Predicted model as a PDB file, atoms N, CA, C, CB and O in Angstrom, pLDDT in the B-factor column:
MODEL        1                                                                  
ATOM      1  N   MET A   1      19.318 -22.601  43.444  1.00 75.00           N  
ATOM      2  CA  MET A   1      19.428 -21.611  42.076  1.00 75.00           C  
ATOM      3  C   MET A   1      19.338 -20.184  42.556  1.00 75.00           C  
ATOM      4  CB  MET A   1      18.125 -21.862  40.896  1.00 75.00           C  
ATOM      5  O   MET A   1      18.665 -19.663  43.445  1.00 75.00           O  
ATOM      6  N   SER A   2      20.094 -19.777  41.819  1.00 78.00           N  
ATOM      7  CA  SER A   2      20.176 -17.944  41.818  1.00 78.00           C  
ATOM      8  C   SER A   2      19.000 -17.328  41.226  1.00 78.00           C  
ATOM      9  CB  SER A   2      21.490 -17.264  40.853  1.00 78.00           C  
ATOM     10  O   SER A   2      18.426 -17.827  40.258  1.00 78.00           O  
ATOM     11  N   PRO A   3      18.644 -16.277  41.779  1.00 75.00           N  
ATOM     12  CA  PRO A   3      17.510 -15.051  41.190  1.00 75.00           C  
ATOM     13  C   PRO A   3      18.104 -15.112  39.665  1.00 75.00           C  
ATOM     14  CB  PRO A   3      17.656 -13.110  42.063  1.00 75.00           C  
ATOM     15  O   PRO A   3      17.223 -15.140  38.806  1.00 75.00           O  
ATOM     16  N   GLN A   4      18.956 -15.128  39.362  1.00 75.00           N  
ATOM     17  CA  GLN A   4      19.440 -14.864  37.902  1.00 75.00           C  
ATOM     18  C   GLN A   4      19.058 -16.353  36.941  1.00 75.00           C  
ATOM     19  CB  GLN A   4      21.335 -14.504  37.953  1.00 75.00           C  
ATOM     20  O   GLN A   4      18.683 -16.273  35.772  1.00 75.00           O  
ATOM     21  N   ASP A   5      19.226 -17.615  37.639  1.00 81.00           N  
ATOM     22  CA  ASP A   5      18.434 -18.576  37.213  1.00 81.00           C  
ATOM     23  C   ASP A   5      17.267 -18.820  36.975  1.00 81.00           C  
ATOM     24  CB  ASP A   5      18.543 -19.169  37.640  1.00 81.00           C  
ATOM     25  O   ASP A   5      16.799 -19.375  35.981  1.00 81.00           O  
ATOM     26  N   TRP A   6      16.433 -18.172  38.419  1.00 82.00           N  
ATOM     27  CA  TRP A   6      15.058 -18.475  38.249  1.00 82.00           C  
ATOM     28  C   TRP A   6      14.195 -17.582  37.249  1.00 82.00           C  
ATOM     29  CB  TRP A   6      14.479 -18.413  39.561  1.00 82.00           C  
ATOM     30  O   TRP A   6      13.088 -17.887  36.807  1.00 82.00           O  
ATOM     31  N   LEU A   7      15.213 -15.941  36.866  1.00 78.00           N  
ATOM     32  CA  LEU A   7      14.438 -15.062  35.860  1.00 78.00           C  
ATOM     33  C   LEU A   7      14.793 -15.541  34.236  1.00 78.00           C  
ATOM     34  CB  LEU A   7      14.919 -13.363  36.133  1.00 78.00           C  
ATOM     35  O   LEU A   7      14.223 -14.975  33.303  1.00 78.00           O  
ATOM     36  N   GLU A   8      15.718 -16.557  34.023  1.00 80.00           N  
ATOM     37  CA  GLU A   8      16.001 -16.501  32.698  1.00 80.00           C  
ATOM     38  C   GLU A   8      14.854 -17.784  32.638  1.00 80.00           C  
ATOM     39  CB  GLU A   8      17.774 -16.671  32.151  1.00 80.00           C  
ATOM     40  O   GLU A   8      14.134 -17.915  31.648  1.00 80.00           O  
ATOM     41  N   ALA A   9      14.780 -18.618  33.696  1.00 83.00           N  
ATOM     42  CA  ALA A   9      13.578 -19.746  33.267  1.00 83.00           C  
ATOM     43  C   ALA A   9      12.371 -19.072  33.291  1.00 83.00           C  
ATOM     44  CB  ALA A   9      13.396 -21.070  34.276  1.00 83.00           C  
ATOM     45  O   ALA A   9      11.507 -19.447  32.499  1.00 83.00           O  
ATOM     46  N   ALA A  10      12.041 -17.778  34.345  1.00 86.00           N  
ATOM     47  CA  ALA A  10      10.494 -17.085  33.731  1.00 86.00           C  
ATOM     48  C   ALA A  10      10.227 -16.578  32.925  1.00 86.00           C  
ATOM     49  CB  ALA A  10       9.903 -16.335  34.168  1.00 86.00           C  
ATOM     50  O   ALA A  10       9.104 -16.131  32.693  1.00 86.00           O  
ATOM     51  N   THR A  11      11.399 -16.479  32.107  1.00 90.00           N  
ATOM     52  CA  THR A  11      11.476 -15.391  30.913  1.00 90.00           C  
ATOM     53  C   THR A  11      10.519 -15.898  29.639  1.00 90.00           C  
ATOM     54  CB  THR A  11      13.197 -15.223  30.339  1.00 90.00           C  
ATOM     55  O   THR A  11       9.984 -15.043  28.934  1.00 90.00           O  
ATOM     56  N   LEU A  12      10.329 -17.284  29.378  1.00 90.00           N  
ATOM     57  CA  LEU A  12       9.649 -18.046  28.800  1.00 90.00           C  
ATOM     58  C   LEU A  12       7.944 -17.679  28.746  1.00 90.00           C  
ATOM     59  CB  LEU A  12      10.038 -19.231  29.404  1.00 90.00           C  
ATOM     60  O   LEU A  12       7.178 -17.338  27.845  1.00 90.00           O  
ATOM     61  N   ALA A  13       7.775 -17.998  30.507  1.00 91.00           N  
ATOM     62  CA  ALA A  13       6.422 -18.013  31.041  1.00 91.00           C  
ATOM     63  C   ALA A  13       6.104 -16.492  30.677  1.00 91.00           C  
ATOM     64  CB  ALA A  13       6.295 -18.457  32.744  1.00 91.00           C  
ATOM     65  O   ALA A  13       5.247 -16.220  29.836  1.00 91.00           O  
ATOM     66  N   PHE A  14       6.744 -15.638  31.265  1.00 92.00           N  
ATOM     67  CA  PHE A  14       6.194 -13.968  31.076  1.00 92.00           C  
ATOM     68  C   PHE A  14       5.995 -13.842  29.845  1.00 92.00           C  
ATOM     69  CB  PHE A  14       7.173 -12.716  31.481  1.00 92.00           C  
ATOM     70  O   PHE A  14       4.966 -13.220  29.581  1.00 92.00           O  
ATOM     71  N   ASN A  15       6.745 -14.287  28.757  1.00 93.00           N  
ATOM     72  CA  ASN A  15       6.788 -13.724  27.370  1.00 93.00           C  
ATOM     73  C   ASN A  15       5.606 -14.739  26.922  1.00 93.00           C  
ATOM     74  CB  ASN A  15       8.418 -13.821  26.461  1.00 93.00           C  
ATOM     75  O   ASN A  15       4.995 -14.022  26.130  1.00 93.00           O  
ATOM     76  N   LEU A  16       5.068 -15.703  26.945  1.00 94.00           N  
ATOM     77  CA  LEU A  16       4.043 -16.327  26.680  1.00 94.00           C  
ATOM     78  C   LEU A  16       2.611 -15.531  27.066  1.00 94.00           C  
ATOM     79  CB  LEU A  16       4.252 -17.563  27.316  1.00 94.00           C  
ATOM     80  O   LEU A  16       1.700 -15.358  26.257  1.00 94.00           O  
ATOM     81  N   ILE A  17       2.595 -15.036  28.616  1.00 95.00           N  
ATOM     82  CA  ILE A  17       1.701 -14.760  28.969  1.00 95.00           C  
ATOM     83  C   ILE A  17       1.255 -13.620  28.474  1.00 95.00           C  
ATOM     84  CB  ILE A  17       1.748 -14.870  29.960  1.00 95.00           C  
ATOM     85  O   ILE A  17       0.099 -13.391  28.116  1.00 95.00           O  
ATOM     86  N   GLY A  18       2.436 -12.682  28.442  1.00 95.00           N  
ATOM     87  CA  GLY A  18       2.453 -11.391  28.321  1.00 95.00           C  
ATOM     88  C   GLY A  18       1.810 -11.120  26.641  1.00 95.00           C  
ATOM     89  O   GLY A  18       1.269 -10.090  26.237  1.00 95.00           O  
ATOM     90  N   MET A  19       2.100 -12.531  25.779  1.00 95.00           N  
ATOM     91  CA  MET A  19       1.874 -11.746  24.235  1.00 95.00           C  
ATOM     92  C   MET A  19       0.085 -12.536  24.351  1.00 95.00           C  
ATOM     93  CB  MET A  19       3.370 -12.498  22.374  1.00 95.00           C  
ATOM     94  O   MET A  19      -0.815 -12.074  23.651  1.00 95.00           O  
ATOM     95  N   VAL A  20      -0.101 -13.401  25.056  1.00 96.00           N  
ATOM     96  CA  VAL A  20      -1.752 -13.826  24.727  1.00 96.00           C  
ATOM     97  C   VAL A  20      -2.779 -12.572  25.449  1.00 96.00           C  
ATOM     98  CB  VAL A  20      -2.196 -15.635  25.611  1.00 96.00           C  
ATOM     99  O   VAL A  20      -3.932 -12.269  25.144  1.00 96.00           O  
ATOM    100  N   VAL A  21      -1.916 -12.020  26.464  1.00 96.00           N  
ATOM    101  CA  VAL A  21      -2.771 -10.692  27.254  1.00 96.00           C  
ATOM    102  C   VAL A  21      -2.741  -9.557  26.002  1.00 96.00           C  
ATOM    103  CB  VAL A  21      -1.780  -9.942  28.969  1.00 96.00           C  
ATOM    104  O   VAL A  21      -3.693  -8.777  25.954  1.00 96.00           O  
ATOM    105  N   CYS A  22      -1.844  -9.461  25.150  1.00 96.00           N  
ATOM    106  CA  CYS A  22      -1.455  -8.473  24.171  1.00 96.00           C  
ATOM    107  C   CYS A  22      -2.605  -8.622  23.107  1.00 96.00           C  
ATOM    108  CB  CYS A  22       0.087  -8.729  23.563  1.00 96.00           C  
ATOM    109  O   CYS A  22      -3.488  -7.872  22.691  1.00 96.00           O  
ATOM    110  N   ILE A  23      -2.246  -9.807  22.866  1.00 96.00           N  
ATOM    111  CA  ILE A  23      -3.241 -10.346  21.410  1.00 96.00           C  
ATOM    112  C   ILE A  23      -4.847 -10.091  21.807  1.00 96.00           C  
ATOM    113  CB  ILE A  23      -3.029 -12.383  21.021  1.00 96.00           C  
ATOM    114  O   ILE A  23      -5.787  -9.698  21.117  1.00 96.00           O  
ATOM    115  N   ALA A  24      -4.758 -10.490  23.239  1.00 95.00           N  
ATOM    116  CA  ALA A  24      -6.505 -10.380  23.651  1.00 95.00           C  
ATOM    117  C   ALA A  24      -7.069  -9.068  23.505  1.00 95.00           C  
ATOM    118  CB  ALA A  24      -6.868 -10.743  25.263  1.00 95.00           C  
ATOM    119  O   ALA A  24      -8.068  -8.856  22.818  1.00 95.00           O  
ATOM    120  N   GLY A  25      -6.198  -7.835  24.391  1.00 95.00           N  
ATOM    121  CA  GLY A  25      -6.449  -6.843  24.590  1.00 95.00           C  
ATOM    122  C   GLY A  25      -6.611  -6.276  22.729  1.00 95.00           C  
ATOM    123  O   GLY A  25      -7.740  -5.847  22.488  1.00 95.00           O  
ATOM    124  N   LEU A  26      -5.800  -6.257  21.724  1.00 95.00           N  
ATOM    125  CA  LEU A  26      -5.957  -5.959  20.393  1.00 95.00           C  
ATOM    126  C   LEU A  26      -7.277  -6.529  19.793  1.00 95.00           C  
ATOM    127  CB  LEU A  26      -4.787  -6.450  19.681  1.00 95.00           C  
ATOM    128  O   LEU A  26      -8.187  -5.972  19.179  1.00 95.00           O  
ATOM    129  N   THR A  27      -7.060  -7.971  20.215  1.00 95.00           N  
ATOM    130  CA  THR A  27      -8.620  -8.315  19.441  1.00 95.00           C  
ATOM    131  C   THR A  27      -9.725  -7.698  20.183  1.00 95.00           C  
ATOM    132  CB  THR A  27      -9.038 -10.016  19.382  1.00 95.00           C  
ATOM    133  O   THR A  27     -10.630  -7.462  19.382  1.00 95.00           O  
ATOM    134  N   LEU A  28     -10.078  -7.290  21.531  1.00 94.00           N  
ATOM    135  CA  LEU A  28     -11.102  -6.712  21.909  1.00 94.00           C  
ATOM    136  C   LEU A  28     -11.025  -5.279  21.685  1.00 94.00           C  
ATOM    137  CB  LEU A  28     -11.334  -7.041  23.126  1.00 94.00           C  
ATOM    138  O   LEU A  28     -12.091  -4.684  21.840  1.00 94.00           O  
ATOM    139  N   ALA A  29      -9.952  -4.542  21.336  1.00 93.00           N  
ATOM    140  CA  ALA A  29      -9.776  -3.193  20.690  1.00 93.00           C  
ATOM    141  C   ALA A  29     -10.453  -3.051  19.148  1.00 93.00           C  
ATOM    142  CB  ALA A  29      -8.151  -2.917  20.610  1.00 93.00           C  
ATOM    143  O   ALA A  29     -10.862  -1.994  18.667  1.00 93.00           O  
ATOM    144  N   LYS A  30     -10.472  -4.362  18.498  1.00 93.00           N  
ATOM    145  CA  LYS A  30     -10.868  -4.409  16.901  1.00 93.00           C  
ATOM    146  C   LYS A  30     -12.325  -4.678  17.258  1.00 93.00           C  
ATOM    147  CB  LYS A  30     -10.046  -5.729  15.778  1.00 93.00           C  
ATOM    148  O   LYS A  30     -13.138  -4.403  16.375  1.00 93.00           O  
ATOM    149  N   LYS A  31     -12.845  -5.227  18.541  1.00 90.00           N  
ATOM    150  CA  LYS A  31     -14.369  -5.557  18.261  1.00 90.00           C  
ATOM    151  C   LYS A  31     -15.083  -4.473  19.105  1.00 90.00           C  
ATOM    152  CB  LYS A  31     -14.863  -7.198  18.746  1.00 90.00           C  
ATOM    153  O   LYS A  31     -16.311  -4.496  19.193  1.00 90.00           O  
ATOM    154  N   MET A  32     -14.304  -3.470  19.763  1.00 88.00           N  
ATOM    155  CA  MET A  32     -15.404  -2.639  20.555  1.00 88.00           C  
ATOM    156  C   MET A  32     -15.584  -1.460  19.803  1.00 88.00           C  
ATOM    157  CB  MET A  32     -15.023  -2.239  22.079  1.00 88.00           C  
ATOM    158  O   MET A  32     -14.843  -1.205  18.854  1.00 88.00           O  
ATOM    159  N   THR A  33     -16.827  -0.463  20.267  1.00 90.00           N  
ATOM    160  CA  THR A  33     -16.533   0.837  19.580  1.00 90.00           C  
ATOM    161  C   THR A  33     -15.626   1.866  20.244  1.00 90.00           C  
ATOM    162  CB  THR A  33     -17.771   1.497  19.341  1.00 90.00           C  
ATOM    163  O   THR A  33     -15.173   2.864  19.685  1.00 90.00           O  
ATOM    164  N   ARG A  34     -15.384   1.442  21.700  1.00 90.00           N  
ATOM    165  CA  ARG A  34     -14.349   2.348  22.454  1.00 90.00           C  
ATOM    166  C   ARG A  34     -13.275   1.658  22.282  1.00 90.00           C  
ATOM    167  CB  ARG A  34     -14.554   2.661  23.959  1.00 90.00           C  
ATOM    168  O   ARG A  34     -13.639   0.512  22.548  1.00 90.00           O  
ATOM    169  N   ARG A  35     -12.086   1.622  21.982  1.00 91.00           N  
ATOM    170  CA  ARG A  35     -10.837   0.910  21.650  1.00 91.00           C  
ATOM    171  C   ARG A  35      -9.607   1.321  22.671  1.00 91.00           C  
ATOM    172  CB  ARG A  35     -10.448   1.263  20.100  1.00 91.00           C  
ATOM    173  O   ARG A  35      -8.457   0.953  22.434  1.00 91.00           O  
ATOM    174  N   TRP A  36      -9.875   1.952  23.590  1.00 92.00           N  
ATOM    175  CA  TRP A  36      -9.279   2.465  24.753  1.00 92.00           C  
ATOM    176  C   TRP A  36      -8.998   1.094  25.646  1.00 92.00           C  
ATOM    177  CB  TRP A  36     -10.289   3.617  25.491  1.00 92.00           C  
ATOM    178  O   TRP A  36      -7.913   0.517  25.715  1.00 92.00           O  
ATOM    179  N   PRO A  37      -9.954   0.792  26.165  1.00 93.00           N  
ATOM    180  CA  PRO A  37      -9.697  -0.385  27.158  1.00 93.00           C  
ATOM    181  C   PRO A  37      -8.837  -1.684  26.688  1.00 93.00           C  
ATOM    182  CB  PRO A  37     -11.089  -0.918  27.581  1.00 93.00           C  
ATOM    183  O   PRO A  37      -7.994  -2.269  27.369  1.00 93.00           O  
ATOM    184  N   GLY A  38      -9.207  -1.969  25.492  1.00 94.00           N  
ATOM    185  CA  GLY A  38      -8.575  -2.970  24.701  1.00 94.00           C  
ATOM    186  C   GLY A  38      -6.789  -2.494  24.660  1.00 94.00           C  
ATOM    187  O   GLY A  38      -5.901  -3.228  25.094  1.00 94.00           O  
ATOM    188  N   TYR A  39      -6.549  -1.117  24.039  1.00 95.00           N  
ATOM    189  CA  TYR A  39      -5.599  -0.974  24.140  1.00 95.00           C  
ATOM    190  C   TYR A  39      -4.654  -1.004  25.322  1.00 95.00           C  
ATOM    191  CB  TYR A  39      -5.671  -0.277  23.654  1.00 95.00           C  
ATOM    192  O   TYR A  39      -3.507  -1.446  25.254  1.00 95.00           O  
ATOM    193  N   VAL A  40      -5.404  -0.336  26.776  1.00 95.00           N  
ATOM    194  CA  VAL A  40      -4.693  -0.394  27.690  1.00 95.00           C  
ATOM    195  C   VAL A  40      -4.212  -2.116  28.292  1.00 95.00           C  
ATOM    196  CB  VAL A  40      -5.446   0.497  28.580  1.00 95.00           C  
ATOM    197  O   VAL A  40      -3.398  -2.447  29.154  1.00 95.00           O  
ATOM    198  N   ILE A  41      -5.099  -2.925  27.424  1.00 95.00           N  
ATOM    199  CA  ILE A  41      -4.737  -4.326  27.867  1.00 95.00           C  
ATOM    200  C   ILE A  41      -3.431  -4.603  27.011  1.00 95.00           C  
ATOM    201  CB  ILE A  41      -6.009  -5.491  27.574  1.00 95.00           C  
ATOM    202  O   ILE A  41      -2.381  -4.941  27.556  1.00 95.00           O  
ATOM    203  N   ALA A  42      -3.560  -4.432  25.556  1.00 96.00           N  
ATOM    204  CA  ALA A  42      -2.516  -4.673  25.211  1.00 96.00           C  
ATOM    205  C   ALA A  42      -1.486  -4.033  25.494  1.00 96.00           C  
ATOM    206  CB  ALA A  42      -2.569  -4.775  24.328  1.00 96.00           C  
ATOM    207  O   ALA A  42      -0.632  -4.717  24.931  1.00 96.00           O  
ATOM    208  N   VAL A  43      -0.835  -3.009  26.082  1.00 96.00           N  
ATOM    209  CA  VAL A  43       0.367  -2.488  26.904  1.00 96.00           C  
ATOM    210  C   VAL A  43       0.646  -3.190  27.991  1.00 96.00           C  
ATOM    211  CB  VAL A  43       0.233  -1.186  27.360  1.00 96.00           C  
ATOM    212  O   VAL A  43       1.831  -3.493  28.133  1.00 96.00           O  
ATOM    213  N   ILE A  44      -0.244  -3.595  28.945  1.00 96.00           N  
ATOM    214  CA  ILE A  44      -0.306  -4.203  30.270  1.00 96.00           C  
ATOM    215  C   ILE A  44       0.268  -5.877  29.405  1.00 96.00           C  
ATOM    216  CB  ILE A  44      -2.250  -4.056  31.225  1.00 96.00           C  
ATOM    217  O   ILE A  44       1.016  -6.584  30.081  1.00 96.00           O  
ATOM    218  N   GLY A  45       0.033  -6.176  28.553  1.00 95.00           N  
ATOM    219  CA  GLY A  45       0.537  -7.389  28.053  1.00 95.00           C  
ATOM    220  C   GLY A  45       1.958  -7.222  27.518  1.00 95.00           C  
ATOM    221  O   GLY A  45       2.908  -7.973  27.741  1.00 95.00           O  
ATOM    222  N   PHE A  46       1.948  -6.162  26.808  1.00 95.00           N  
ATOM    223  CA  PHE A  46       3.394  -5.776  26.417  1.00 95.00           C  
ATOM    224  C   PHE A  46       4.779  -5.618  27.646  1.00 95.00           C  
ATOM    225  CB  PHE A  46       3.155  -4.291  25.710  1.00 95.00           C  
ATOM    226  O   PHE A  46       5.966  -5.898  27.478  1.00 95.00           O  
ATOM    227  N   GLN A  47       4.125  -5.099  28.808  1.00 94.00           N  
ATOM    228  CA  GLN A  47       4.900  -4.669  30.219  1.00 94.00           C  
ATOM    229  C   GLN A  47       5.024  -5.812  30.593  1.00 94.00           C  
ATOM    230  CB  GLN A  47       4.239  -3.740  31.365  1.00 94.00           C  
ATOM    231  O   GLN A  47       6.150  -5.876  31.086  1.00 94.00           O  
ATOM    232  N   ILE A  48       4.264  -7.308  30.693  1.00 93.00           N  
ATOM    233  CA  ILE A  48       4.348  -8.150  31.209  1.00 93.00           C  
ATOM    234  C   ILE A  48       5.145  -8.869  30.265  1.00 93.00           C  
ATOM    235  CB  ILE A  48       3.285  -8.525  31.656  1.00 93.00           C  
ATOM    236  O   ILE A  48       6.006  -9.515  30.863  1.00 93.00           O  
ATOM    237  N   ALA A  49       5.187  -8.984  29.248  1.00 93.00           N  
ATOM    238  CA  ALA A  49       6.463  -9.768  28.569  1.00 93.00           C  
ATOM    239  C   ALA A  49       7.782  -9.129  28.472  1.00 93.00           C  
ATOM    240  CB  ALA A  49       6.176 -10.109  27.158  1.00 93.00           C  
ATOM    241  O   ALA A  49       8.808  -9.808  28.498  1.00 93.00           O  
ATOM    242  N   THR A  50       7.797  -7.833  28.359  1.00 92.00           N  
ATOM    243  CA  THR A  50       9.100  -7.411  28.776  1.00 92.00           C  
ATOM    244  C   THR A  50       9.559  -7.044  30.002  1.00 92.00           C  
ATOM    245  CB  THR A  50       9.380  -6.550  28.185  1.00 92.00           C  
ATOM    246  O   THR A  50      10.581  -6.358  30.006  1.00 92.00           O  
ATOM    247  N   MET A  51       9.021  -7.352  31.131  1.00 90.00           N  
ATOM    248  CA  MET A  51       9.167  -7.217  32.646  1.00 90.00           C  
ATOM    249  C   MET A  51      10.653  -7.856  32.829  1.00 90.00           C  
ATOM    250  CB  MET A  51       7.867  -8.092  33.580  1.00 90.00           C  
ATOM    251  O   MET A  51      11.572  -7.157  33.255  1.00 90.00           O  
ATOM    252  N   PRO A  52      10.832  -9.178  32.496  1.00 87.00           N  
ATOM    253  CA  PRO A  52      12.785  -9.943  32.829  1.00 87.00           C  
ATOM    254  C   PRO A  52      13.898  -9.160  31.996  1.00 87.00           C  
ATOM    255  CB  PRO A  52      13.073 -11.965  32.079  1.00 87.00           C  
ATOM    256  O   PRO A  52      15.082  -9.321  32.291  1.00 87.00           O  
ATOM    257  N   MET A  53      13.403  -8.049  30.635  1.00 88.00           N  
ATOM    258  CA  MET A  53      14.176  -7.734  30.244  1.00 88.00           C  
ATOM    259  C   MET A  53      14.724  -6.083  30.915  1.00 88.00           C  
ATOM    260  CB  MET A  53      13.819  -8.021  29.017  1.00 88.00           C  
ATOM    261  O   MET A  53      15.845  -5.572  30.922  1.00 88.00           O  
ATOM    262  N   PHE A  54      13.532  -5.631  31.380  1.00 89.00           N  
ATOM    263  CA  PHE A  54      13.613  -4.398  32.054  1.00 89.00           C  
ATOM    264  C   PHE A  54      14.591  -5.128  33.252  1.00 89.00           C  
ATOM    265  CB  PHE A  54      11.982  -3.631  32.527  1.00 89.00           C  
ATOM    266  O   PHE A  54      15.806  -4.932  33.275  1.00 89.00           O  
ATOM    267  N   TYR A  55      13.975  -5.890  34.120  1.00 85.00           N  
ATOM    268  CA  TYR A  55      14.526  -6.405  35.542  1.00 85.00           C  
ATOM    269  C   TYR A  55      16.150  -6.292  34.988  1.00 85.00           C  
ATOM    270  CB  TYR A  55      13.889  -8.283  36.127  1.00 85.00           C  
ATOM    271  O   TYR A  55      16.867  -5.596  35.707  1.00 85.00           O  
ATOM    272  N   GLN A  56      16.643  -6.757  34.075  1.00 84.00           N  
ATOM    273  CA  GLN A  56      18.184  -7.186  33.909  1.00 84.00           C  
ATOM    274  C   GLN A  56      18.643  -6.119  33.758  1.00 84.00           C  
ATOM    275  CB  GLN A  56      18.671  -8.096  32.823  1.00 84.00           C  
ATOM    276  O   GLN A  56      19.679  -5.842  34.362  1.00 84.00           O  
ATOM    277  N   LEU A  57      18.075  -5.248  32.975  1.00 89.00           N  
ATOM    278  CA  LEU A  57      18.661  -3.684  32.588  1.00 89.00           C  
ATOM    279  C   LEU A  57      18.490  -2.911  33.672  1.00 89.00           C  
ATOM    280  CB  LEU A  57      17.925  -2.882  31.361  1.00 89.00           C  
ATOM    281  O   LEU A  57      18.940  -1.765  33.698  1.00 89.00           O  
ATOM    282  N   VAL A  58      17.875  -3.402  34.608  1.00 89.00           N  
ATOM    283  CA  VAL A  58      18.047  -2.459  36.183  1.00 89.00           C  
ATOM    284  C   VAL A  58      19.130  -3.098  36.785  1.00 89.00           C  
ATOM    285  CB  VAL A  58      16.641  -2.511  37.411  1.00 89.00           C  
ATOM    286  O   VAL A  58      20.004  -2.383  37.274  1.00 89.00           O  
ATOM    287  N   LEU A  59      19.235  -4.298  36.839  1.00 84.00           N  
ATOM    288  CA  LEU A  59      20.555  -4.450  37.241  1.00 84.00           C  
ATOM    289  C   LEU A  59      21.820  -4.532  37.022  1.00 84.00           C  
ATOM    290  CB  LEU A  59      20.583  -4.957  37.539  1.00 84.00           C  
ATOM    291  O   LEU A  59      22.809  -4.568  37.754  1.00 84.00           O  
ATOM    292  N   MET A  60      21.597  -4.567  35.558  1.00 88.00           N  
ATOM    293  CA  MET A  60      23.052  -3.964  34.932  1.00 88.00           C  
ATOM    294  C   MET A  60      23.484  -2.548  35.150  1.00 88.00           C  
ATOM    295  CB  MET A  60      23.053  -4.044  33.409  1.00 88.00           C  
ATOM    296  O   MET A  60      24.658  -2.183  35.215  1.00 88.00           O  
ATOM    297  N   LEU A  61      22.309  -1.700  35.269  1.00 92.00           N  
ATOM    298  CA  LEU A  61      22.488  -0.250  35.463  1.00 92.00           C  
ATOM    299  C   LEU A  61      23.132   0.088  37.037  1.00 92.00           C  
ATOM    300  CB  LEU A  61      20.950   0.482  35.231  1.00 92.00           C  
ATOM    301  O   LEU A  61      23.801   1.060  37.386  1.00 92.00           O  
ATOM    302  N   ARG A  62      22.703  -0.998  37.777  1.00 89.00           N  
ATOM    303  CA  ARG A  62      22.888  -0.583  39.337  1.00 89.00           C  
ATOM    304  C   ARG A  62      24.488  -0.787  39.674  1.00 89.00           C  
ATOM    305  CB  ARG A  62      21.861  -1.654  40.449  1.00 89.00           C  
ATOM    306  O   ARG A  62      25.083  -0.203  40.579  1.00 89.00           O  
ATOM    307  N   GLN A  63      24.932  -1.529  38.958  1.00 83.00           N  
ATOM    308  CA  GLN A  63      26.489  -2.229  38.987  1.00 83.00           C  
ATOM    309  C   GLN A  63      27.116  -1.028  38.284  1.00 83.00           C  
ATOM    310  CB  GLN A  63      26.768  -3.925  38.039  1.00 83.00           C  
ATOM    311  O   GLN A  63      28.322  -1.016  38.039  1.00 83.00           O  
TER     312      GLN A  63                                                      
ENDMDL                                                                          
END                                                                             
């Protein structure tokens, strides 16, 4: 399989894991008095979820 096929297969896993991390971060931010750690976790989850799209964008821009 080519790297593109692996990336397409892993996109669903990245989206699910990123979504769970993001929801966990937002829930943590809602329950804590200091909200910034939860927001940081939510941003990390968003980055995990969007990593395959950014990778494809970088590959497209390199050509």
